[in-house]
C-alpha positions in Angstrom: 10.4 -9.3 -16.2 12.6 -8.4 -13.3 13.5 -10.9 -10.6 15.2 -10.8 -7.3 15.9 -13.2 -4.4 15.0 -12.1 -0.9 15.9 -13.7 2.5 13.1 -14.1 4.9 12.5 -16.0 8.2 10.8 -18.7 6.2 13.7 -19.1 3.8 14.8 -17.6 0.5 12.0 -16.1 -1.7 12.0 -15.5 -5.4 10.2 -12.3 -6.5 9.4 -11.5 -10.1 7.5 -8.7 -11.7 7.4 -5.9 -14.3 5.9 -2.5 -14.7 2.4 -3.9 -14.2 3.3 -5.2 -10.8 4.5 -8.3 -8.8 3.7 -11.5 -10.7 5.4 -14.1 -8.6 6.6 -14.7 -5.1 7.8 -18.2 -4.5 9.4 -20.0 -1.5 12.3 -22.3 -1.9 11.2 -25.9 -2.0 13.4 -29.0 -2.3 11.0 -30.7 -4.7 10.5 -27.8 -7.1 13.5 -25.8 -8.4 12.9 -22.2 -9.4 12.6 -21.4 -13.0 14.1 -18.1 -14.1 13.0 -17.1 -17.6 15.6 -16.6 -20.2 14.5 -13.0 -20.8 14.3 -12.1 -17.1 16.7 -9.5 -15.7 18.0 -9.0 -12.2 15.7 -6.5 -10.5 18.0 -3.8 -9.3 15.7 -1.6 -7.3 12.5 -2.5 -9.2 11.4 -4.8 -6.4 12.6 -2.8 -3.4 9.0 -1.9 -2.2 8.1 -5.6 -2.2 11.2 -6.5 -0.1 10.6 -3.6 2.3 7.0 -4.6 2.9 7.9 -8.2 3.3 10.5 -7.3 5.9 7.9 -5.1 7.7 5.4 -8.0 7.6 7.9 -10.5 9.1 8.9 -8.0 11.8 5.3 -7.6 12.8 5.0 -4.0 11.6 2.7 -4.6 8.6 -0.7 -6.2 8.5 -1.7 -5.2 4.9 0.4 -5.0 1.7 0.2 -2.0 -0.5 1.7 -3.2 -3.8 0.7 -3.5 -7.4 0.0 -7.1 -8.1 -0.3 -8.7 -11.5 -0.7 -12.5 -11.0 -1.4 -14.4 -14.1 -4.2 -17.0 -14.1 -7.7 -17.8 -15.4 -10.7 -15.6 -14.6 -11.7 -18.2 -11.9 -8.3 -18.2 -10.3 -8.2 -14.4 -10.4 -11.6 -14.3 -8.5 -10.2 -16.7 -5.9 -7.0 -14.7 -5.5 -9.0 -11.5 -5.0 -11.2 -13.2 -2.4 -8.1 -14.3 -0.6 -7.0 -10.7 -0.2 -10.2 -10.0 1.6 -9.3 -12.3 4.5 -8.2 -10.0 7.3 -4.8 -10.3 8.8 -4.8 -12.7 11.8 -8.0 -14.4 10.7 -8.7 -17.6 8.8 -11.4 -19.0 6.6 -12.1 -22.4 4.9 -12.4 -23.4 1.3 -16.3 -23.7 1.3 -16.6 -20.1 2.7 -14.2 -18.9 -0.1 -16.3 -20.7 -2.7 -19.4 -19.0 -1.4 -17.6 -15.7 -1.3 -17.0 -15.9 -5.1 -20.6 -17.1 -5.6 -19.5 -20.6 -6.7 -20.6 -22.6 -3.6 -20.2 -26.0 -5.4 -16.7 -25.2 -6.6 -14.9 -26.0 -3.3 -12.3 -28.3 -4.9 -11.7 -25.8 -7.7 -11.2 -23.1 -5.1 -8.7 -25.4 -3.4 -6.8 -25.9 -6.7 -6.8 -22.1 -7.4 -5.6 -21.5 -3.9 -2.7 -23.9 -4.4 -1.9 -22.2 -7.7 -1.5 -18.8 -6.1 1.7 -17.3 -7.7 2.1 -14.6 -5.0 2.1 -16.4 -1.7 2.2 -14.5 1.6 1.0 -11.3 -0.1 -2.0 -13.0 -1.5 -2.6 -14.8 1.8 -3.5 -18.4 0.8 -2.0 -19.5 4.1 -5.1 -18.1 5.8 -7.3 -20.9 4.4 -7.6 -23.9 6.7 -9.8 -26.9 7.1 -13.4 -26.3 8.2 -12.6 -28.3 11.4 -9.7 -25.8 12.1 -6.9 -28.1 11.0 -4.1 -27.0 8.8 -4.5 -28.2 5.3 -2.2 -28.3 2.3 0.1 -25.5 1.6 2.6 -25.3 -1.3 5.2 -23.9 1.0 4.7 -26.8 3.5 2.6 -27.0 6.6 5.4 -25.8 8.9 5.7 -22.5 7.0 1.9 -22.2 7.0 1.8 -22.7 10.7 4.6 -20.1 11.2 2.8 -17.5 9.1 -0.4 -18.0 11.0 1.4 -17.7 14.3 3.2 -14.6 13.1 -0.2 -13.1 12.4 -1.7 -14.3 15.7 -4.3 -16.3 13.8 -6.6 -18.6 15.6 -6.2 -22.2 14.4 -6.9 -25.8 15.3 -9.7 -26.0 17.9 -10.4 -22.3 17.8 -13.1 -20.7 15.5 -12.3 -19.6 12.0 -13.8 -16.7 10.2 -16.4 -17.3 7.6 -16.1 -14.7 4.9 
């Protein structure tokens, strides 16, 4: 596995992946130190495309990522993460709509847990999931970062309507 740190407007990011694709994108958090695997190697140019596309996203020049992704998770988590990628740039949805999207309408809490376990934040846009009432809800990177990402995308939030997938 290759890894690399990348500076961004929301703080340092840790990227990790291999020939199958990007497996992890984590934000720096005070409460959770990054874990670098013993067999991981510094990425050299292996993660250049990820860094370039993130820079374009933060500069407002990219609305969709075109990268090979290889997140590791259960089949249920994988289904949630695929559904997250269907949320259009600049729009939001809520957990119950996501549960319906994956044809598990009663699994709202499990969808929330899978959303929170997303190992490739930003690119798999878990920040686009908000409360049904339009409020910002939990985000592993913290609500200030979630708010910043939604504002960057021009997403409607709070009292404005959200998109039901």
